[in-house]
LOMARSE-617839 format. One record per residue (C-alpha): residue in three letters; x, y, z; residue number from 1. Coordinates in Angstrom, 2 decimals. Example, Ala and Ser with C-alpha at 12.3 -4.5 7.8 and 13.67 -1.06 7.14 Angstrom:
BEGIN
('Ala' (12.30 -4.50 7.80) 1)
('Ser' (13.67 -1.06 7.14) 2)
END
This chain:
BEGIN
('Met' (-0.23 -77.59 12.31) 1)
('Lys' (-1.17 -76.33 8.88) 2)
('Glu' (-3.13 -79.52 8.17) 3)
('Ala' (-5.00 -79.25 11.47) 4)
('Ala' (-5.74 -75.52 11.15) 5)
('Pro' (-5.26 -74.31 7.57) 6)
('Ser' (-6.33 -70.72 8.32) 7)
('Met' (-4.09 -70.25 11.36) 8)
('Met' (-0.98 -68.14 10.96) 9)
('Val' (2.14 -69.93 12.18) 10)
('Glu' (5.11 -67.90 13.40) 11)
('Tyr' (8.46 -69.50 14.20) 12)
('Lys' (10.73 -67.90 16.76) 13)
('Leu' (14.21 -68.61 15.44) 14)
('Pro' (16.71 -68.58 18.37) 15)
('Ile' (20.21 -67.43 17.46) 16)
('Ile' (23.32 -68.15 19.52) 17)
('Thr' (25.12 -64.84 19.12) 18)
('Val' (28.80 -64.01 19.56) 19)
('Asn' (30.04 -61.73 22.35) 20)
('Pro' (32.73 -59.11 21.67) 21)
('Asp' (35.34 -61.40 23.25) 22)
('Gly' (34.44 -64.21 20.85) 23)
('Ser' (32.50 -66.31 23.37) 24)
('Leu' (29.04 -67.60 22.52) 25)
('Arg' (25.93 -66.06 24.07) 26)
('Gly' (22.92 -68.26 24.69) 27)
('Lys' (21.98 -71.92 24.53) 28)
('Gly' (19.11 -73.87 23.07) 29)
('Gly' (19.45 -72.25 19.68) 30)
('Leu' (21.36 -72.26 16.41) 31)
('Leu' (24.57 -70.64 15.31) 32)
('Glu' (23.91 -67.91 12.79) 33)
('Asp' (24.93 -69.86 9.68) 34)
('Glu' (22.83 -72.85 10.76) 35)
('Ala' (19.88 -70.57 11.45) 36)
('Val' (20.01 -69.13 7.96) 37)
('Glu' (19.91 -72.62 6.42) 38)
('Phe' (17.10 -73.70 8.75) 39)
('Ala' (15.14 -70.56 7.85) 40)
('Lys' (15.15 -71.68 4.21) 41)
('Met' (13.62 -75.00 5.29) 42)
('Leu' (10.97 -73.26 7.36) 43)
('Asp' (10.09 -70.99 4.45) 44)
('Ala' (9.81 -73.93 2.07) 45)
('Ala' (7.55 -75.72 4.56) 46)
('Gly' (5.10 -72.81 4.42) 47)
('Ile' (5.79 -70.93 7.65) 48)
('Asp' (3.94 -67.59 7.73) 49)
('Met' (6.49 -65.55 9.66) 50)
('Ile' (9.92 -65.89 11.28) 51)
('Gln' (10.99 -63.91 14.34) 52)
('Val' (14.77 -63.79 14.67) 53)
('Ala' (15.72 -63.56 18.34) 54)
('Gln' (18.47 -64.28 20.86) 55)
('Ala' (18.69 -67.88 22.12) 56)
('Asn' (18.03 -68.28 25.83) 57)
('His' (18.17 -70.96 28.55) 58)
('Thr' (21.43 -69.76 30.04) 59)
('Gly' (20.26 -69.32 33.64) 60)
('Asn' (20.65 -65.53 33.37) 61)
('Met' (17.86 -63.71 31.58) 62)
('Gly' (20.27 -60.86 30.98) 63)
('Asp' (21.72 -62.96 28.16) 64)
('Thr' (18.33 -62.97 26.42) 65)
('Ile' (16.90 -59.65 27.61) 66)
('Pro' (20.03 -57.51 28.08) 67)
('Pro' (20.03 -54.46 30.35) 68)
('Met' (21.07 -50.96 29.30) 69)
('Gly' (24.62 -50.71 28.04) 70)
('Ala' (25.20 -54.47 27.86) 71)
('Val' (24.87 -54.83 24.08) 72)
('Pro' (24.33 -52.36 21.20) 73)
('Tyr' (20.88 -51.21 20.17) 74)
('Asn' (19.12 -53.48 17.62) 75)
('Trp' (21.72 -56.10 18.51) 76)
('Thr' (20.19 -59.12 16.69) 77)
('Leu' (19.43 -57.18 13.51) 78)
('Gly' (22.47 -58.52 11.63) 79)
('Ala' (21.21 -62.09 11.87) 80)
('Cys' (17.70 -60.97 10.94) 81)
('Glu' (19.00 -59.32 7.79) 82)
('Lys' (20.74 -62.52 6.71) 83)
('Val' (17.58 -64.56 7.26) 84)
('Lys' (15.43 -62.06 5.39) 85)
('Ala' (17.74 -62.26 2.39) 86)
('Val' (17.01 -65.98 1.85) 87)
('Val' (13.26 -66.31 2.64) 88)
('His' (10.01 -65.06 1.16) 89)
('Cys' (7.90 -64.87 4.33) 90)
('Pro' (7.91 -61.77 6.57) 91)
('Val' (10.76 -61.57 9.08) 92)
('Ala' (10.62 -59.83 12.47) 93)
('Thr' (13.45 -58.44 14.56) 94)
('Val' (13.46 -57.95 18.33) 95)
('Gly' (16.02 -56.82 20.90) 96)
('Arg' (16.74 -53.28 22.14) 97)
('Val' (14.82 -51.54 19.40) 98)
('Val' (13.91 -48.91 21.97) 99)
('Ser' (12.39 -46.07 19.97) 100)
('Val' (9.74 -45.88 17.28) 101)
('Glu' (12.25 -43.93 15.15) 102)
('Ala' (14.71 -46.84 15.35) 103)
('Gly' (11.98 -49.25 14.30) 104)
('Glu' (10.93 -47.07 11.37) 105)
('Lys' (14.54 -46.84 10.20) 106)
('Ile' (14.81 -50.64 10.15) 107)
('Leu' (11.61 -50.89 8.10) 108)
('Glu' (12.75 -48.17 5.70) 109)
('Asp' (16.13 -49.90 5.23) 110)
('Gly' (14.34 -53.17 4.48) 111)
('Thr' (16.39 -55.17 6.98) 112)
('Ala' (13.20 -56.47 8.65) 113)
('Asp' (9.48 -56.47 7.92) 114)
('Ile' (8.17 -56.34 11.49) 115)
('Ile' (9.49 -54.81 14.71) 116)
('Gly' (8.93 -56.69 17.96) 117)
('Tyr' (8.63 -54.49 21.06) 118)
('Gly' (8.72 -56.28 24.43) 119)
('Arg' (9.76 -54.26 27.45) 120)
('Ser' (8.81 -51.07 25.60) 121)
('Leu' (5.13 -52.05 25.72) 122)
('Leu' (5.27 -52.40 29.49) 123)
('Thr' (6.64 -48.87 29.73) 124)
('Asp' (4.09 -47.45 27.30) 125)
('Pro' (1.36 -49.79 26.01) 126)
('Asp' (-0.09 -46.96 23.88) 127)
('Ile' (2.85 -46.74 21.48) 128)
('Ala' (0.77 -47.39 18.36) 129)
('Asn' (-1.98 -44.92 19.35) 130)
('Lys' (0.57 -42.24 20.22) 131)
('Val' (2.32 -42.65 16.86) 132)
('Gly' (-1.04 -41.95 15.28) 133)
('Ser' (-1.86 -38.96 17.47) 134)
('Gly' (1.64 -37.50 17.59) 135)
('Glu' (1.91 -37.64 21.38) 136)
('Cys' (5.41 -38.37 22.65) 137)
('Ile' (6.15 -41.88 23.89) 138)
('Arg' (7.64 -42.87 27.22) 139)
('Glu' (10.60 -45.06 26.28) 140)
('Cys' (11.92 -48.11 28.10) 141)
('Leu' (15.17 -47.70 30.07) 142)
('Asn' (16.18 -51.36 29.67) 143)
('Cys' (16.83 -51.31 33.43) 144)
('Asn' (15.19 -54.75 33.88) 145)
('Lys' (14.18 -53.88 37.46) 146)
('Gly' (10.41 -54.04 37.17) 147)
('Cys' (10.11 -56.68 34.47) 148)
('Val' (12.98 -59.16 34.09) 149)
('Asp' (13.94 -59.18 37.77) 150)
('Ala' (10.30 -59.82 38.62) 151)
('Ile' (10.14 -62.78 36.21) 152)
('Gln' (13.29 -64.32 37.67) 153)
('Ser' (12.08 -63.98 41.26) 154)
('Arg' (8.42 -64.87 40.50) 155)
('Arg' (7.19 -61.44 41.51) 156)
('Tyr' (4.47 -59.22 40.06) 157)
('Leu' (5.47 -58.04 36.59) 158)
('Ser' (5.66 -54.26 36.28) 159)
('Cys' (7.64 -51.31 34.92) 160)
('Val' (9.42 -48.79 37.10) 161)
('Leu' (8.23 -45.91 34.87) 162)
('Asn' (4.59 -46.96 34.53) 163)
('Ala' (2.44 -46.68 37.68) 164)
('Glu' (-0.54 -48.26 35.89) 165)
('Asn' (1.27 -51.30 34.55) 166)
('Gly' (-0.57 -54.48 35.49) 167)
('Asp' (-3.30 -52.59 37.38) 168)
('Glu' (-4.96 -50.80 34.48) 169)
('Glu' (-8.47 -51.77 35.62) 170)
('Thr' (-8.10 -50.00 38.97) 171)
('Ile' (-5.29 -47.48 38.43) 172)
('Phe' (-5.88 -44.93 35.69) 173)
('Ile' (-5.91 -41.15 35.31) 174)
('Lys' (-9.24 -39.77 36.45) 175)
('Pro' (-10.43 -36.45 34.95) 176)
('Cys' (-10.80 -33.83 37.68) 177)
('Thr' (-14.22 -32.62 38.77) 178)
('Glu' (-12.87 -29.14 39.51) 179)
('Thr' (-9.85 -27.50 37.89) 180)
('Lys' (-7.30 -26.39 40.48) 181)
('Asn' (-4.02 -24.50 40.42) 182)
('Val' (-1.37 -26.99 41.48) 183)
('Ala' (2.20 -26.15 42.49) 184)
('Ile' (4.89 -28.79 42.37) 185)
('Val' (8.13 -28.07 44.20) 186)
('Gly' (10.98 -30.10 42.74) 187)
('Ala' (11.53 -31.48 39.25) 188)
('Gly' (12.92 -34.92 39.94) 189)
('Leu' (11.00 -37.92 38.61) 190)
('Ala' (8.37 -37.78 41.37) 191)
('Gly' (7.62 -34.11 40.71) 192)
('Leu' (7.65 -34.53 36.94) 193)
('Glu' (5.27 -37.49 37.03) 194)
('Ala' (2.98 -35.56 39.36) 195)
('Ala' (3.02 -32.67 36.87) 196)
('Arg' (2.14 -34.98 33.97) 197)
('Val' (-0.76 -36.64 35.77) 198)
('Ala' (-2.14 -33.38 37.19) 199)
('Tyr' (-2.08 -31.82 33.71) 200)
('Lys' (-3.72 -34.90 32.15) 201)
('Arg' (-6.50 -34.67 34.72) 202)
('Gly' (-7.23 -31.07 33.71) 203)
('His' (-5.47 -29.07 36.41) 204)
('Thr' (-3.33 -25.97 35.85) 205)
('Val' (0.20 -26.88 36.89) 206)
('Thr' (3.33 -24.93 37.82) 207)
('Val' (6.63 -26.71 38.51) 208)
('Phe' (9.29 -24.95 40.59) 209)
('Glu' (12.87 -26.23 40.39) 210)
('Lys' (15.71 -24.53 42.25) 211)
('Ser' (18.40 -25.80 39.83) 212)
('Asp' (18.78 -25.05 36.14) 213)
('Arg' (17.63 -28.44 34.82) 214)
('Leu' (14.97 -31.11 35.18) 215)
('Gly' (15.67 -34.59 36.49) 216)
('Gly' (17.03 -34.29 40.01) 217)
('Gln' (19.11 -37.31 41.02) 218)
('Ile' (18.67 -38.96 37.61) 219)
('Asn' (21.31 -36.55 36.32) 220)
('Ile' (23.95 -38.10 38.60) 221)
('Ala' (22.53 -41.62 38.34) 222)
('Ser' (23.31 -41.47 34.61) 223)
('Val' (27.05 -40.90 35.13) 224)
('Pro' (28.38 -44.40 36.07) 225)
('Pro' (29.31 -46.90 33.33) 226)
('Arg' (26.42 -48.16 31.16) 227)
('Lys' (23.91 -45.86 32.92) 228)
('Asp' (23.49 -42.98 30.47) 229)
('Glu' (20.32 -44.55 29.02) 230)
('Ile' (18.52 -43.78 32.28) 231)
('Leu' (18.26 -40.18 31.01) 232)
('Arg' (15.42 -41.31 28.75) 233)
('Ser' (13.21 -41.08 31.83) 234)
('Val' (13.79 -37.32 32.03) 235)
('Gln' (13.84 -36.74 28.28) 236)
('Tyr' (10.25 -37.96 28.11) 237)
('Tyr' (9.08 -35.14 30.41) 238)
('Glu' (11.27 -32.63 28.57) 239)
('Lys' (9.28 -33.48 25.45) 240)
('Phe' (5.83 -33.81 27.02) 241)
('Leu' (5.55 -31.01 29.59) 242)
('Pro' (6.63 -27.78 27.77) 243)
('Gly' (3.62 -25.82 26.56) 244)
('Lys' (1.32 -27.75 28.88) 245)
('Val' (2.88 -27.01 32.26) 246)
('Asp' (4.56 -23.81 33.52) 247)
('Ile' (8.14 -24.87 34.36) 248)
('Gln' (10.14 -22.36 36.38) 249)
('Leu' (13.82 -23.29 36.69) 250)
('Asn' (16.24 -21.56 39.08) 251)
('His' (13.26 -20.68 41.24) 252)
('Glu' (12.75 -21.63 44.87) 253)
('Pro' (9.19 -20.49 45.66) 254)
('Thr' (8.36 -18.46 48.74) 255)
('Met' (5.70 -19.54 51.20) 256)
('Glu' (3.57 -16.64 49.98) 257)
('Glu' (3.77 -17.95 46.41) 258)
('Leu' (2.83 -21.50 47.43) 259)
('Asn' (-0.12 -20.33 49.49) 260)
('Gly' (-1.51 -18.75 46.33) 261)
('Phe' (-2.18 -22.21 44.86) 262)
('Asp' (-5.03 -24.61 45.59) 263)
('His' (-2.74 -27.58 46.26) 264)
('Val' (1.01 -28.08 46.68) 265)
('Ile' (2.97 -31.25 45.91) 266)
('Leu' (6.36 -31.31 47.62) 267)
('Ala' (8.97 -33.29 45.69) 268)
('Ile' (12.04 -31.71 47.27) 269)
('Gly' (14.20 -34.85 47.19) 270)
('Ala' (17.05 -35.95 49.42) 271)
('His' (20.73 -35.35 50.11) 272)
('Asn' (23.80 -37.49 50.73) 273)
('Met' (23.66 -38.26 54.45) 274)
('Asp' (26.52 -37.36 56.80) 275)
('Leu' (28.92 -40.01 58.06) 276)
('Pro' (27.66 -41.39 61.40) 277)
('Met' (31.10 -42.22 62.81) 278)
('Pro' (33.81 -39.87 64.17) 279)
('Val' (35.97 -38.31 61.44) 280)
('Glu' (39.21 -36.44 62.12) 281)
('Asn' (41.69 -34.80 59.73) 282)
('Ser' (40.58 -36.83 56.69) 283)
('Asn' (39.72 -36.15 53.04) 284)
('Val' (36.05 -37.13 52.78) 285)
('Val' (33.87 -36.38 49.73) 286)
('Ser' (30.33 -37.48 48.93) 287)
('Ser' (29.42 -39.87 46.14) 288)
('Trp' (26.94 -37.26 44.90) 289)
('Asp' (29.69 -34.67 44.51) 290)
('Ile' (31.88 -37.14 42.62) 291)
('Leu' (29.07 -38.07 40.22) 292)
('Asn' (28.41 -34.33 39.81) 293)
('Gly' (31.95 -33.92 38.49) 294)
('Gln' (34.24 -33.33 41.50) 295)
('Glu' (37.70 -34.64 40.71) 296)
('Val' (39.47 -36.94 43.19) 297)
('Ser' (42.83 -38.70 43.13) 298)
('Gly' (44.90 -41.46 44.69) 299)
('Lys' (43.57 -44.50 46.47) 300)
('Cys' (39.80 -44.20 46.88) 301)
('Val' (37.85 -46.07 49.52) 302)
('Val' (34.06 -46.01 49.07) 303)
('Leu' (32.10 -46.34 52.30) 304)
('Gly' (28.83 -48.05 51.48) 305)
('Gly' (28.39 -50.84 48.94) 306)
('Gly' (24.77 -50.19 48.11) 307)
('Leu' (23.74 -49.31 44.58) 308)
('Val' (25.09 -45.74 44.66) 309)
('Gly' (28.34 -46.80 46.33) 310)
('Ala' (28.93 -49.67 43.90) 311)
('Glu' (28.22 -47.47 40.89) 312)
('Thr' (30.49 -44.72 42.22) 313)
('Ala' (33.25 -47.29 42.78) 314)
('Glu' (32.86 -48.58 39.23) 315)
('Tyr' (32.93 -45.01 37.89) 316)
('Leu' (36.16 -44.21 39.76) 317)
('Ala' (37.77 -47.52 38.74) 318)
('Asn' (37.05 -46.77 35.10) 319)
('Lys' (38.84 -43.44 35.54) 320)
('Gly' (41.97 -45.42 36.42) 321)
('Leu' (41.91 -44.97 40.20) 322)
('Glu' (42.65 -47.64 42.80) 323)
('Val' (39.32 -48.40 44.48) 324)
('Ser' (38.05 -50.34 47.48) 325)
('Ile' (34.48 -50.74 48.80) 326)
('Val' (33.56 -51.13 52.46) 327)
('Glu' (30.11 -52.56 53.17) 328)
('Met' (28.43 -53.66 56.43) 329)
('Met' (26.27 -56.29 54.71) 330)
('Asp' (27.54 -59.49 53.13) 331)
('Lys' (26.88 -58.41 49.54) 332)
('Ile' (27.82 -55.50 47.30) 333)
('Ala' (25.04 -53.83 45.26) 334)
('Ala' (22.30 -56.01 46.71) 335)
('Gln' (19.64 -53.75 45.11) 336)
('Glu' (21.05 -54.07 41.60) 337)
('Ser' (19.28 -56.06 38.90) 338)
('Asp' (20.42 -59.68 38.63) 339)
('Thr' (21.00 -59.04 34.93) 340)
('Val' (23.28 -56.05 35.63) 341)
('Leu' (25.24 -57.43 38.58) 342)
('Pro' (27.39 -59.82 36.50) 343)
('Leu' (28.49 -56.88 34.32) 344)
('Met' (29.42 -54.84 37.38) 345)
('Glu' (31.27 -57.76 38.99) 346)
('Ala' (33.24 -58.34 35.79) 347)
('Asp' (34.19 -54.65 35.74) 348)
('Phe' (35.28 -54.83 39.40) 349)
('Glu' (37.47 -57.83 38.62) 350)
('Lys' (38.95 -56.15 35.54) 351)
('His' (39.93 -53.07 37.56) 352)
('Asn' (40.93 -55.00 40.70) 353)
('Val' (38.34 -53.32 42.92) 354)
('Gln' (38.78 -54.59 46.47) 355)
('Lys' (35.66 -55.48 48.48) 356)
('Phe' (35.44 -55.48 52.27) 357)
('Val' (32.04 -56.97 53.17) 358)
('Asn' (30.68 -57.61 56.68) 359)
('Thr' (32.81 -54.62 57.67) 360)
('Arg' (31.61 -51.92 60.08) 361)
('Val' (33.57 -48.66 60.26) 362)
('Ser' (34.11 -47.37 63.80) 363)
('Glu' (36.15 -44.21 63.10) 364)
('Ile' (38.22 -42.37 60.49) 365)
('Lys' (41.41 -40.58 61.46) 366)
('Asp' (44.24 -39.14 59.36) 367)
('Asn' (42.80 -40.80 56.23) 368)
('Val' (42.85 -44.25 57.85) 369)
('Ile' (39.58 -46.17 58.16) 370)
('Tyr' (39.35 -48.19 61.35) 371)
('Ala' (36.78 -50.96 61.08) 372)
('Val' (35.76 -54.40 62.33) 373)
('Asn' (34.94 -57.49 60.29) 374)
('Thr' (31.74 -58.50 62.05) 375)
('Lys' (31.82 -62.05 60.72) 376)
('Glu' (35.40 -62.89 61.69) 377)
('Glu' (35.55 -60.42 64.63) 378)
('Thr' (38.85 -59.01 63.44) 379)
('Asn' (40.10 -55.43 63.20) 380)
('Val' (40.52 -53.86 59.76) 381)
('Glu' (42.58 -50.79 58.85) 382)
('Ile' (42.43 -49.27 55.38) 383)
('Ala' (44.53 -46.27 54.34) 384)
('Ala' (43.15 -43.93 51.68) 385)
('Asp' (43.86 -40.72 49.82) 386)
('Thr' (40.16 -40.09 49.23) 387)
('Ile' (37.29 -41.43 51.33) 388)
('Val' (33.94 -41.48 49.53) 389)
('Asn' (30.78 -41.22 51.59) 390)
('Ala' (28.18 -43.42 49.89) 391)
('Leu' (26.29 -44.55 52.99) 392)
('Gly' (22.96 -43.47 51.58) 393)
('Ser' (20.65 -40.51 51.33) 394)
('Lys' (18.39 -38.70 53.74) 395)
('Lys' (15.21 -36.88 52.85) 396)
('Asn' (15.23 -33.11 52.61) 397)
('Val' (13.05 -31.41 55.21) 398)
('Phe' (10.54 -28.71 54.37) 399)
('Asp' (8.94 -26.44 56.96) 400)
('Asp' (5.29 -26.91 56.06) 401)
('Ser' (3.97 -25.23 59.21) 402)
('Lys' (3.17 -22.05 57.31) 403)
('Leu' (1.46 -23.73 54.35) 404)
('Ser' (-2.20 -22.76 54.46) 405)
('Val' (-3.27 -24.93 51.50) 406)
('Pro' (-3.47 -28.74 51.19) 407)
('Phe' (-0.12 -30.37 50.43) 408)
('Thr' (1.37 -33.81 49.72) 409)
('Tyr' (4.90 -35.19 49.89) 410)
('Val' (6.15 -37.45 47.08) 411)
('Gly' (9.38 -39.21 46.13) 412)
('Asp' (12.46 -39.12 48.35) 413)
('Cys' (10.94 -36.74 50.90) 414)
('Asn' (7.85 -38.94 51.33) 415)
('Gly' (8.26 -41.16 54.40) 416)
('Glu' (11.36 -42.19 56.29) 417)
('Arg' (13.09 -44.12 53.49) 418)
('Thr' (14.22 -42.46 50.29) 419)
('Ala' (12.69 -43.70 47.06) 420)
('Asp' (13.88 -45.67 44.05) 421)
('Ile' (12.62 -44.78 40.55) 422)
('Ala' (9.52 -46.97 40.87) 423)
('Ser' (8.52 -45.41 44.20) 424)
('Ala' (9.15 -41.90 42.91) 425)
('Ile' (6.91 -42.47 39.89) 426)
('Arg' (4.16 -44.15 41.86) 427)
('Thr' (3.99 -41.60 44.68) 428)
('Gly' (4.00 -38.74 42.18) 429)
('Tyr' (1.25 -40.40 40.13) 430)
('Lys' (-0.91 -41.19 43.16) 431)
('Ala' (-0.64 -37.74 44.70) 432)
('Ala' (-1.62 -35.98 41.50) 433)
('Asn' (-4.42 -38.43 40.76) 434)
('Glu' (-6.04 -37.74 44.15) 435)
('Ile' (-6.20 -33.94 44.03) 436)
END
């Protein structure tokens, strides 16, 4: 290559087969660490311009190469990079869960790498370099893998759940307003917060009303299950960006008179844990939302609903040492979860002996006994419990907009019949604010 193109810089991506905490090897199609160090010397002697030390792949699960939040430590391949850098003269790059600019700067200051590779982070915020220069805060990647890695594996459109512009930058961008308006946003979940950011960026005057004492809405309970605390970065971004730019009023539920004093209202009032649709008599039923908000439960717990919230609540309870079962009408638990996260959850279920009843429809609950039918085998199922957890889903909150005399828009969970995931919340909030 050097002979054919002497002026071209040649970078070699050095794939390392790393070692999991249990001693097993992670990755294929690469080199063990000691071999990689020796091979790096050969590459350096051959005149390579740069070496990027990275995780080996080709395992069939991209989560091995691009791990989701909580799966591996931050900067997880840095140890191998440091060993390579110690024996070569060319610049060496590190990549892998170096989420923040501060973490990257620390690596450079310590001299353990010369270059930081950001992958998913640049989907979340492609303006990282410009924002470092200007001092504007950066929206940081959650490592959720939902918009990017899952899309690659299923051959779908590559995107980021936090970035409404990602992949559509030519047609979707923040348009400066032609007339400054006073905009009220009711609700400070992700949809409301993104609407506030975009409305401010366009030049509007923005007030956010939140009836609780904190920003984030459902993200605050979504961060509670195992490995999920990193999802709070989504809210922390707005906590850094919005103060001083937007009037945020916590513990304040606005009156209709207040809202009618604005030029436009964006309603981001969220959703609530829906009621059980079957008859319930003399039974201890609690909602998954209450549990993730801190309500203590005991004994044998049966979680009704094996969607994402139900599965995460079950995993949370199992990790607290409780006996847990999941009842799900469909044939799969956590069908909405990332393919890179699901193996971690399944391993945790197996470790804690979580029982799964799929293809199971509950007909009634009486005296803490769940009466159900296995729809595949057409057999009756009875499950006794001390605590029954309602995780059958959420239902949008309803707002009486009949007395609103100004234009208004619904975003997030309360927009449409189905409640929203993070991507939908961000995109509806962005779109509503960008069209005022």
